[in-house]
C-alpha positions as a printed NumPy array, in Angstrom:
array([[-14.665,  -9.446,   2.196],
       [-14.821,  -6.391,   4.412],
       [-11.756,  -4.314,   3.548],
       [-10.714,  -0.916,   4.874],
       [ -8.651,   1.458,   2.73 ],
       [ -6.837,   4.125,   4.734],
       [ -6.154,   7.032,   2.389],
       [ -9.036,   6.11 ,   0.093],
       [ -9.152,   9.464,  -1.719],
       [ -5.501,   9.447,  -2.825],
       [ -4.211,   8.557,  -6.285],
       [ -3.369,   4.957,  -5.414],
       [ -6.047,   4.58 ,  -2.744],
       [ -8.904,   5.585,  -5.019],
       [ -7.824,   3.062,  -7.653],
       [ -7.532,   0.332,  -5.035],
       [-11.077,   1.164,  -3.889],
       [-12.332,   0.891,  -7.48 ],
       [-10.62 ,  -2.482,  -7.986],
       [-11.98 ,  -3.92 ,  -4.739],
       [-15.518,  -2.727,  -5.487],
       [-15.342,  -4.293,  -8.963],
       [-14.663,  -7.629,  -7.262],
       [-17.675,  -7.338,  -5.   ],
       [-15.908,  -6.529,  -1.73 ],
       [-17.422,  -4.292,   0.943],
       [-15.038,  -1.339,   1.222],
       [-14.648,   1.089,   4.118],
       [-12.956,   4.188,   2.716],
       [-11.098,   6.119,   5.424],
       [ -9.779,   9.607,   4.681],
       [ -9.304,  12.974,   6.302],
       [-11.68 ,  14.414,   3.698],
       [-13.998,  11.568,   2.651],
       [-16.29 ,  14.046,   0.882],
       [-13.732,  14.126,  -1.948],
       [-14.859,  10.663,  -3.031],
       [-18.307,  10.075,  -4.597],
       [-20.484,   7.442,  -2.925],
       [-20.801,   4.1  ,  -4.708],
       [-22.574,   0.796,  -3.983],
       [-20.49 ,  -1.292,  -1.607],
       [-18.497,   1.719,  -0.384],
       [-18.823,   3.251,   3.065],
       [-16.944,   6.521,   3.541],
       [-15.778,   7.815,   6.89 ],
       [-13.465,  10.449,   8.313],
       [-10.315,   9.184,   9.977],
       [ -6.725,  10.132,  10.728],
       [ -3.926,   7.578,  10.412],
       [ -2.086,   9.265,  13.301],
       [ -5.056,   8.813,  15.656],
       [ -4.204,   5.308,  16.847],
       [ -7.26 ,   4.785,  19.07 ],
       [ -9.676,   6.278,  16.544],
       [ -8.229,   4.268,  13.668],
       [ -8.312,   1.038,  15.696],
       [-12.015,   1.607,  16.299],
       [-12.668,   2.096,  12.575],
       [-10.705,  -1.022,  11.629],
       [-12.449,  -3.27 ,  14.142],
       [-14.539,  -5.847,  12.316],
       [-12.656,  -5.496,   9.023],
       [-11.013,  -8.56 ,   7.49 ],
       [ -8.171,  -6.599,   5.9  ],
       [ -6.824,  -3.054,   6.082],
       [ -4.809,  -1.279,   3.391],
       [ -2.51 ,   1.594,   4.368],
       [ -2.284,   3.955,   1.362],
       [ -0.882,   7.126,   2.913],
       [  2.28 ,   9.14 ,   2.25 ],
       [  4.932,   7.914,   4.668],
       [  5.867,  11.446,   5.728],
       [  2.223,  11.92 ,   6.735],
       [  1.959,   8.847,   8.895],
       [  3.598,   7.152,  11.86 ],
       [  4.518,   3.487,  11.503],
       [  4.126,   2.63 ,  15.179],
       [  0.734,   4.336,  15.401],
       [ -0.604,   2.745,  12.198],
       [  0.662,  -0.712,  13.142],
       [ -0.599,  -0.264,  16.691],
       [ -4.085,   0.579,  15.411],
       [ -4.122,  -2.516,  13.205],
       [ -3.062,  -4.73 ,  16.117],
       [ -5.607,  -3.257,  18.513],
       [ -8.393,  -3.751,  15.968],
       [ -7.398,  -7.412,  15.488],
       [ -7.726,  -7.011,  11.726],
       [ -6.549, -10.207,  10.02 ],
       [ -4.371,  -8.637,   7.318],
       [ -2.526,  -5.315,   7.129],
       [ -1.303,  -4.373,   3.654],
       [  0.877,  -1.359,   2.917],
       [  1.155,   0.572,  -0.339],
       [  4.915,   0.805,  -0.27 ],
       [  7.553,   2.746,  -2.142],
       [ 10.196,   1.731,  -4.684],
       [ 13.084,   3.437,  -2.878],
       [ 13.808,   0.468,  -0.63 ],
       [ 14.017,  -1.969,  -3.567],
       [ 17.485,  -3.241,  -4.414],
       [ 19.308,  -2.295,  -7.62 ],
       [ 22.087,  -4.72 ,  -6.618],
       [ 22.5  ,  -7.042,  -3.617],
       [ 22.554,  -4.852,  -0.514],
       [ 22.182,  -1.621,  -2.504],
       [ 18.832,   0.165,  -2.262],
       [ 17.549,   2.464,  -4.975],
       [ 17.196,   5.36 ,  -2.515],
       [ 20.935,   5.176,  -1.774],
       [ 22.075,   5.431,  -5.403],
       [ 23.875,   8.655,  -6.433],
       [ 21.264,   9.725,  -8.999],
       [ 18.223,   9.276,  -6.78 ],
       [ 16.278,  12.593,  -6.919],
       [ 16.89 ,  14.543,  -3.675],
       [ 13.281,  15.806,  -3.646],
       [ 11.958,  12.26 ,  -3.264],
       [ 14.547,  11.037,  -0.775],
       [ 12.71 ,  11.974,   2.475],
       [  9.529,  10.12 ,   1.422],
       [ 11.49 ,   7.124,   0.104],
       [ 13.555,   6.93 ,   3.281],
       [ 10.417,   7.099,   5.411],
       [  8.972,   4.246,   3.345],
       [ 12.046,   2.138,   4.022],
       [ 11.794,   2.916,   7.737],
       [  8.148,   1.805,   7.705],
       [  9.131,  -1.487,   6.049],
       [ 11.925,  -2.059,   8.554],
       [  9.464,  -1.459,  11.394],
       [  7.106,  -4.037,   9.897],
       [  9.937,  -6.561,   9.692],
       [ 10.252,  -6.483,  13.479],
       [  6.523,  -7.206,  13.897],
       [  5.732, -10.655,  15.281],
       [  1.965, -10.43 ,  15.825],
       [  0.526,  -8.701,  12.777],
       [  0.025, -10.496,   9.452],
       [  1.433,  -7.768,   7.19 ],
       [  2.353,  -7.408,   3.515],
       [  4.223,  -4.499,   1.916],
       [  3.793,  -4.087,  -1.844],
       [  6.364,  -1.871,  -3.555],
       [  5.469,  -0.475,  -6.973],
       [  8.068,  -0.091,  -9.697],
       [ 10.093,   3.13 ,  -9.92 ],
       [  7.621,   4.993, -12.131],
       [  4.216,   4.665, -10.489],
       [  1.399,   6.745, -11.924],
       [ -2.235,   6.616, -13.082],
       [ -2.618,   4.756, -16.346],
       [ -4.187,   1.734, -17.969],
       [ -5.583,  -1.389, -16.326],
       [ -3.945,  -4.089, -18.438],
       [ -3.813,  -7.04 , -16.042],
       [ -0.407,  -7.897, -17.535],
       [  2.467,  -7.505, -15.098],
       [  5.191,  -9.383, -13.263],
       [  5.753,  -9.895,  -9.564],
       [  9.127,  -9.76 ,  -7.864],
       [ 10.526,  -9.791,  -4.351],
       [ 13.088,  -7.229,  -3.199],
       [ 14.744,  -6.181,  -6.469],
       [ 13.698,  -3.447,  -8.906],
       [ 11.808,  -4.944, -11.86 ],
       [ 12.83 ,  -3.621, -15.269],
       [ 10.849,  -4.174, -18.463],
       [ 12.115,  -5.018, -21.941],
       [ 12.234,  -1.279, -22.662],
       [ 14.701,  -0.787, -19.824],
       [ 12.189,   1.092, -17.696],
       [ 10.83 ,   0.22 , -14.275],
       [  7.17 ,   1.18 , -14.196],
       [  3.627,   0.096, -13.334],
       [  0.255,   1.806, -13.5  ],
       [ -1.714,   2.401, -10.336],
       [ -4.554,   0.415, -11.903],
       [ -2.389,  -2.694, -12.385],
       [ -0.847,  -2.195,  -8.951],
       [ -4.384,  -2.313,  -7.525],
       [ -4.954,  -5.672,  -9.237],
       [ -1.808,  -7.137,  -7.653],
       [ -2.823,  -5.865,  -4.221],
       [ -6.385,  -7.192,  -4.52 ],
       [ -5.029, -10.548,  -5.708],
       [ -2.82 , -10.716,  -2.62 ],
       [ -5.81 , -10.093,  -0.352],
       [ -7.901, -12.782,  -2.04 ],
       [ -5.065, -15.325,  -2.364],
       [ -2.329, -14.519,   0.19 ],
       [  1.161, -15.479,  -0.939],
       [  3.341, -12.874,   0.801],
       [  2.524, -13.061,   4.493],
       [  5.004, -10.96 ,   6.511],
       [  6.914, -10.189,   3.319],
       [  7.547,  -7.397,   0.862],
       [  7.016,  -7.953,  -2.837],
       [  6.949,  -5.763,  -5.914],
       [  4.972,  -5.42 ,  -9.152],
       [  6.014,  -4.073, -12.545],
       [  6.063,  -4.663, -16.284]])
């Protein structure tokens, strides 16, 4: 498939690119500084800005799927979604945040008393992005939230999928590596099961 990754040079984005390339997909890596990523077979790198709706729409035209892997405070939901719609890309997948996941029915993680204040603006922006997607009637979108602790690590291929609740492992922790997250996202592109839905991945 022809798949665009917006934010291809980031921590999560670069691992998603690697996973997609390993599966034989043709990847268009879009970043403000594409020179940060080394060229590889199957990868086309180009400069782009997620806030430039017209420019991004042009880049996404002809792609079968687009992945939005950009910090929510550095993007604009309406602009990003507008670009995807104008390009007529078939699928729009968002690397989400854990803050909007529920710790109890109707209670989001970001609203809990012990949620770190430093992360609250980004987590809140991620929830706003998800809520904007939920009002979308034209675009075929999917929002994949990682577990609470989301960092580079090992590609194990062993994880669980959930819906809107925080996943917690046997050790009491909620975590997933960016490498395993990339597997779950690539699986969703190849075998869609969460059209116009949010889901989550964790151990």
